[in-house]
C-alpha positions in Angstrom: 17.4 -11.0 -10.7 14.5 -13.4 -11.0 14.4 -14.0 -7.3 14.5 -10.2 -6.6 11.7 -9.5 -9.1 9.6 -12.2 -7.6 10.0 -10.9 -4.1 9.1 -7.2 -5.3 6.1 -8.7 -7.1 4.9 -10.6 -4.2 5.3 -7.5 -2.0 3.5 -5.3 -4.4 0.6 -7.9 -4.7 0.3 -8.1 -1.0 0.4 -4.4 -0.4 -2.0 -3.7 -3.2 -4.6 -6.0 -1.4 -4.0 -4.6 1.9 -4.6 -1.1 0.6 -7.7 -1.9 -1.2 -9.2 -3.6 1.8 -8.3 -0.9 4.1 -9.9 1.5 1.7 -13.2 -0.5 1.5 -13.2 -0.8 5.4 -13.1 2.9 5.7 -15.6 3.7 2.9 -17.9 1.3 5.0 -17.1 2.8 8.1 -17.9 6.4 7.2 -20.6 5.8 4.6 -23.7 6.3 6.9 -22.3 9.7 7.8 -23.3 10.7 4.4 -27.0 9.6 4.6 -27.9 9.0 8.2 -30.9 11.0 7.9 -32.3 9.1 4.9 -31.5 5.5 6.6 -33.2 6.6 9.7 -36.3 7.6 7.7 -36.6 4.7 5.4 -35.7 2.0 8.1 -38.1 3.8 10.6 -35.3 3.6 13.2 -36.0 6.4 15.6 -33.4 8.4 17.5 -32.0 5.2 19.4 -31.9 3.3 16.1 -30.0 6.2 14.4 -27.4 6.0 17.0 -26.8 2.3 16.4 -26.9 2.8 12.7 -24.1 5.2 13.1 -22.2 3.2 15.8 -22.9 -0.3 14.8 -19.7 -0.9 12.5 -17.7 0.7 15.2 -18.8 -2.0 17.7 -18.0 -4.8 15.4 -14.5 -3.3 14.9 -13.6 -2.4 18.5 -14.9 -5.6 20.1 -13.3 -8.1 17.7 -10.1 -6.3 16.4 -7.6 -7.5 19.2 -9.2 -10.9 19.3 -8.6 -11.2 15.5 -4.9 -10.1 15.8 -4.4 -12.6 18.6 -5.9 -15.4 16.5 -4.3 -14.5 13.4 -0.7 -14.7 15.1 -1.6 -18.2 15.9 -3.5 -19.8 13.0 -2.3 -17.6 10.1 -2.9 -14.1 9.1 -4.0 -15.0 5.6 -6.7 -17.3 6.9 -8.3 -14.6 9.1 -7.9 -12.0 6.4 -9.6 -14.3 3.8 -12.4 -15.0 6.5 -12.9 -11.2 7.2 -13.3 -10.5 3.4 -16.0 -13.2 3.4 -17.9 -11.8 6.3 -17.7 -8.4 4.8 -19.3 -9.5 1.6 -22.3 -11.2 3.3 -22.8 -8.4 5.7 -22.8 -5.7 3.2 -25.3 -7.8 0.9 -27.5 -8.0 4.0 -27.2 -4.2 4.4 -28.6 -3.8 0.9 -31.4 -5.9 1.3 -32.4 -5.0 4.9 -36.0 -4.7 5.4 -35.9 -3.1 8.9 -33.4 -1.2 11.2 -32.7 -4.2 13.3 -31.4 -6.2 10.4 -29.6 -3.2 9.0 -27.8 -2.6 12.3 -27.0 -6.5 12.8 -25.5 -6.6 9.4 -23.4 -3.4 9.9 -22.0 -5.2 13.2 -21.1 -8.2 11.1 -19.4 -5.9 8.5 -17.3 -4.4 11.5 -16.3 -8.1 12.2 -15.3 -8.5 8.6 -13.4 -5.4 8.2 -11.6 -6.5 11.5 -10.1 -9.6 9.8 -8.8 -7.4 7.2 -7.4 -4.5 9.2 -6.0 -6.6 11.9 -3.9 -8.7 9.6 -3.2 -6.4 6.7 0.0 -4.8 7.8 1.1 -8.1 9.3 0.6 -9.8 6.0 2.7 -7.2 4.3 5.4 -7.5 7.0 5.8 -11.3 6.5 6.3 -10.9 2.9 9.9 -11.6 1.9 11.7 -8.2 1.4 9.1 -6.2 2.9 11.5 -4.8 5.5 13.2 -2.8 2.9 9.9 -0.9 2.1 8.6 -0.1 5.5 8.1 3.6 4.7 6.3 2.7 1.6 3.9 0.3 3.5 2.9 2.8 6.0 2.5 5.6 3.6 0.2 3.4 1.3 -1.8 2.3 4.4 -2.1 5.7 5.8 -3.2 7.2 2.4 -5.7 4.5 1.8 -7.2 5.2 5.2 -7.6 8.7 4.5 -8.9 8.2 1.0 -11.6 5.6 2.4 -12.6 8.2 5.0 -13.1 10.9 2.3 -14.9 8.7 -0.2 -17.5 7.0 2.2 -19.7 10.0 3.0 -19.7 11.4 -0.3 -20.3 8.2 -2.2 -23.1 7.4 0.2 -24.4 10.9 -0.3 -24.4 10.5 -4.1 -26.2 7.2 -4.0 -28.7 9.0 -1.7 -29.4 11.9 -4.2 -30.1 9.0 -6.8 -32.6 7.5 -4.3 -30.4 4.2 -4.3 -28.8 4.1 -1.0 -28.9 0.2 -1.2 -26.5 0.3 -4.1 -23.8 1.7 -1.9 -23.8 -1.5 0.2 -24.1 -3.7 -3.0 -20.8 -2.0 -4.2 -19.0 -2.6 -1.0 -20.1 -6.2 -1.3 -18.6 -6.4 -4.8 -15.4 -4.8 -3.7 -15.3 -7.4 -0.6 -15.6 -10.1 -3.2 -12.9 -8.9 -5.4 -10.7 -8.6 -2.3 -11.7 -12.3 -1.1 -10.6 -13.5 -4.7 -7.4 -11.8 -4.5 -6.7 -13.3 -1.0 -6.9 -16.7 -2.7 -3.9 -15.9 -4.8 -1.5 -15.0 -2.0 1.6 -17.1 -1.5 1.5 -19.2 1.9 4.7 -17.3 3.0 2.4 -14.5 4.0 1.3 -16.6 7.0 4.8 -16.5 8.5 5.9 -16.1 11.2 3.5 -17.5 13.7 3.9 -17.1 17.4 4.7 -20.0 19.4 3.0 -18.4 22.6 0.2 -20.6 24.0 -3.3 -19.6 23.3 -5.2 -18.2 26.3 -8.8 -19.2 25.8 -10.2 -17.9 29.2 -8.4 -14.5 28.5 -9.7 -14.4 24.9 -13.3 -14.7 26.1 -13.0 -12.4 29.0 -11.5 -9.7 26.8 -14.1 -10.1 24.1 -16.9 -10.0 26.3 -15.2 -6.9 28.3 -15.0 -4.9 25.0 -18.4 -6.0 24.0 -20.2 -4.8 27.3 -18.0 -1.6 27.4 -18.5 -0.5 23.7 -22.4 -1.2 23.9 -22.6 0.8 27.1 -20.6 3.8 25.5 -23.1 3.6 22.6 -26.2 3.5 24.6 -25.1 6.3 26.9 -25.9 8.7 23.8 -29.5 8.0 24.5 -29.4 8.8 28.2 -28.1 7.0 31.4 -30.7 4.3 31.6 -30.7 1.1 33.7 -29.6 -1.1 30.9 -26.6 1.3 30.3 -25.5 1.2 34.0 -25.8 -2.6 34.0 -23.7 -2.7 30.8 -21.0 -0.5 32.5 -21.0 -2.6 35.5 -20.7 -5.8 33.6 -17.8 -4.2 31.9 -15.9 -3.3 34.9 -16.6 -6.9 36.4 -15.4 -8.5 33.2 -12.3 -6.2 33.0 -11.4 -7.3 36.6 -11.8 -10.9 35.8 -9.7 -10.5 32.9 -7.0 -8.7 34.7 -7.0 -11.3 37.5 -6.7 -14.2 34.8 -3.6 -12.4 33.2 -2.0 -11.7 36.5 -2.5 -15.1 38.3 -3.5 -17.5 35.4 -1.2 -20.1 33.9 -1.3 -18.2 30.5 -1.4 -14.7 29.2 -3.4 -13.7 26.2 -0.4 -11.3 25.0 3.0 -11.7 26.8 3.6 -9.3 29.4 7.0 -8.3 27.7 5.1 -7.1 24.9 2.5 -5.2 26.9 5.3 -3.5 29.0 7.3 -2.5 26.0 7.5 1.4 26.0 7.1 1.8 22.2 4.1 -0.7 22.2 2.4 1.6 24.9 3.3 4.8 23.1 1.6 3.4 19.9 -1.4 2.2 21.8 -1.9 5.7 23.6 -1.5 7.4 20.2 -4.1 5.2 18.7 -6.4 6.2 21.7 -5.6 9.9 21.3 -6.3 9.7 17.7 -9.8 8.2 18.4 -10.5 10.5 21.3 -9.4 13.6 19.4 -9.3 13.9 15.6 -11.7 10.9 14.6 -14.3 11.7 17.2 -14.4 15.3 16.2 -14.6 14.8 12.4 -17.0 12.0 12.8 -19.4 14.3 14.7 -18.7 17.4 12.3 -21.1 16.4 9.6 -24.0 16.5 12.1 -22.9 20.0 13.1 -22.7 21.1 9.7 -25.9 19.6 8.4 -27.9 20.2 11.5 -26.8 23.5 12.8 -25.2 25.3 9.8 -27.8 24.1 7.3 -25.7 22.4 4.8 -26.9 19.4 3.0 -25.5 15.8 3.9 -23.8 15.7 0.5 -22.3 19.3 1.1 -21.1 18.3 4.6 -19.6 15.1 3.3 -17.7 17.2 0.5 -16.7 19.8 2.9 -15.2 17.1 5.1 -13.0 15.9 2.3 -10.8 18.8 3.1 -9.9 16.9 6.0 -9.9 13.3 4.9 -8.6 13.9 1.3 -5.9 16.2 2.4 -4.9 13.4 4.9 -4.6 10.9 2.0 -2.6 13.3 -0.2 -0.3 14.4 2.9 0.7 10.8 3.6 2.1 10.6 0.2 3.7 13.9 0.0 5.2 13.6 3.4 6.5 10.2 3.2 10.0 11.1 2.3 10.4 13.3 5.4 8.6 11.1 7.8 11.2 8.3 6.8 13.9 10.6 8.4 12.4 10.7 11.7 11.6 8.1 14.5 8.2 6.6 14.5 7.3 8.0 18.0 8.5 11.5 16.8 6.1 11.1 13.9 3.3 10.3 16.4 4.0 13.3 18.6 4.1 15.7 15.6 1.0 14.2 14.2 -0.9 14.5 17.4 0.2 18.2 18.0 -0.8 19.0 14.5 -4.3 17.7 14.7 -4.7 19.5 18.0 -3.8 22.8 16.1 -6.3 21.9 13.4 -9.2 21.2 15.8 -8.2 24.4 17.7 -9.2 26.3 14.6 -12.5 24.6 14.2 -14.3 26.5 17.0 -18.0 27.6 15.9 -17.6 30.0 12.9 -19.5 33.3 13.5 -18.4 35.2 10.5 -16.7 35.1 7.1 -13.5 34.9 8.8 -14.8 32.2 11.1 -15.7 30.2 8.0 -12.3 30.7 6.5 -10.7 29.7 9.9 -13.0 26.6 9.8 -11.6 25.6 6.3 -8.0 26.1 7.3 -8.6 24.0 10.5 -9.7 21.0 8.3 -6.6 21.6 6.1 -4.2 21.5 8.9 -5.9 18.7 10.6 -5.7 16.8 7.4 -2.1 17.3 6.8 -1.4 16.2 10.4 -3.7 13.1 10.1 -1.6 12.0 7.1 1.6 12.2 9.2 -0.2 10.6 12.4 -1.7 7.6 10.4 1.7 6.8 8.9 3.3 6.9 12.3 0.4 4.6 13.7 0.8 2.1 10.8 4.7 2.2 11.2 4.9 1.7 15.0 1.9 -0.9 15.2 4.4 -3.3 13.4 7.8 -2.0 14.6 6.9 -1.8 18.4 6.2 -5.7 18.6 8.1 -8.7 17.8 7.6 -10.0 14.2 5.6 -13.0 15.4 3.1 -10.5 17.0 2.5 -8.0 14.0 -1.2 -8.8 13.8 -1.5 -8.3 17.6 0.3 -5.1 17.5 -1.6 -3.8 14.7 -4.9 -4.8 16.2 -4.1 -3.2 19.7 -3.3 0.2 18.0 -6.6 0.1 16.0 -8.7 -1.2 18.9 -7.4 1.8 21.0 -8.4 4.0 18.1 -12.0 2.8 17.6 -12.7 2.6 21.2 -11.4 6.2 21.7 -13.6 7.1 18.7 -16.7 5.6 20.2 -16.1 7.4 23.6 -15.5 10.6 21.8 -18.4 10.7 19.7 -20.7 9.6 22.5 -19.2 12.5 24.6 -19.5 14.9 21.7 -23.3 13.9 21.2 -24.0 14.5 25.0 -22.2 17.9 24.9 -23.9 19.2 21.8 -27.3 18.1 23.2 -26.6 19.8 26.6 -24.7 22.9 25.7 -26.4 24.0 22.4 -25.2 24.1 18.8 -22.2 26.7 18.6 -21.2 26.4 22.2 -21.3 22.5 22.2 -19.2 22.5 19.0 -16.6 24.7 20.3 -16.3 22.6 23.5 -16.1 19.5 21.3 -13.4 20.8 19.1 -11.3 22.3 22.3 -11.8 19.1 24.1 -10.5 17.0 21.2 -7.5 19.3 20.7 -6.8 18.9 24.4 -7.0 15.3 24.4 -4.6 15.0 21.5 -1.9 17.2 23.2 -2.2 14.9 26.3 -1.6 12.1 24.1 1.4 13.6 22.6 2.9 14.4 26.0 2.4 11.0 27.1 4.1 9.6 24.0 7.0 12.0 24.4 7.3 10.9 28.1 7.5 7.2 26.9 9.9 8.2 24.1 12.3 9.8 26.7 12.3 6.8 28.7 13.1 4.2 26.0 16.7 3.2 25.5 18.1 4.4 22.2 18.9 1.0 20.9 15.3 0.0 21.3 13.7 3.0 19.5 12.3 2.4 16.1 14.4 4.1 13.5 
């Protein structure tokens, strides 16, 4: 009994820490959506600066997630998690004290790197805790609920501080939460670092992949300000680096991630679902506050509160649907979630009447319920689709796809809105997001049908 109680206590402690870190990361990720106008004015950022204020933490996340996961599976997930928490604290303190847009943007990129360390390793830490295999549904449910809650809280909390003329306190509060997370990491048992992969480290591939993602994501962000020479140079650099990375993995003596993992259909399906989530529902909902505030006349706080109908519902749905989700396969959960968010986004076409506004609200609620199911499936398959020794890599790959998809989707949405006009642009954004989600669902379904029953996640 004592041994069982100890295992339950260890699992609960690690899960709580991971849930808190995910919540903090998502609050930090979405916070500027609630006061981007204020930040742009106070920091004298300009149009290009505002783009980077909104995208900077995404750059830090997208560029370093996969690298962090690969490293964590080799040197220990606890070490990377702890280092990520430390980076998160320092970065948010810098944000709170930033005297200029350049310092603020640099600090937000570092905050993304810190969040990376926690997100890439969190589910892996839980998975390596003794007895955690008996609580897989609970783990994915708690993780997805914390993600939805963080996305809901971020813009509203930032908006509230903005109303009180104290936007810097938002980042001081994030730093305080990060410090508490770092302190909690110090109490984790060493067993949370096991198992580690014996796969040899590919230093060349690591550098090439990180550089590729850095150039690609920077180009995606920059294109929102126009197709300039520097943007084209970044795209060309990304293509060249990607080709070099592919050659190193095909012909080099080592691979960053074993080809047996990359070729595993459930892993591919989870990664495609992550990409579809970013391109679809995350990109659409990330752009929605700009549409609500800029074109429908809502305040940033009102827009943030309205968007909680999606993100808050997502957190609640993850908890309510947990028992039902556990009865289906992980890929079925992904497929239903992607179809559901597509339906929700299809209802978000530009409201032109009272009925239109009602439809908009219904769309947010439908997308929220489906997002709760989808996030749970992503958390579940990120770990289940790879060998235990690659749990951090699997989590990182799924989330990398998610954030790169979001970066592409938000950039495309910004360009669409600028060229097509308010209502027409928003309608195209919502419909495109729905179509991309359905395409991802179709691809996951195709991969599911080609997977041997014995290898499917139960």
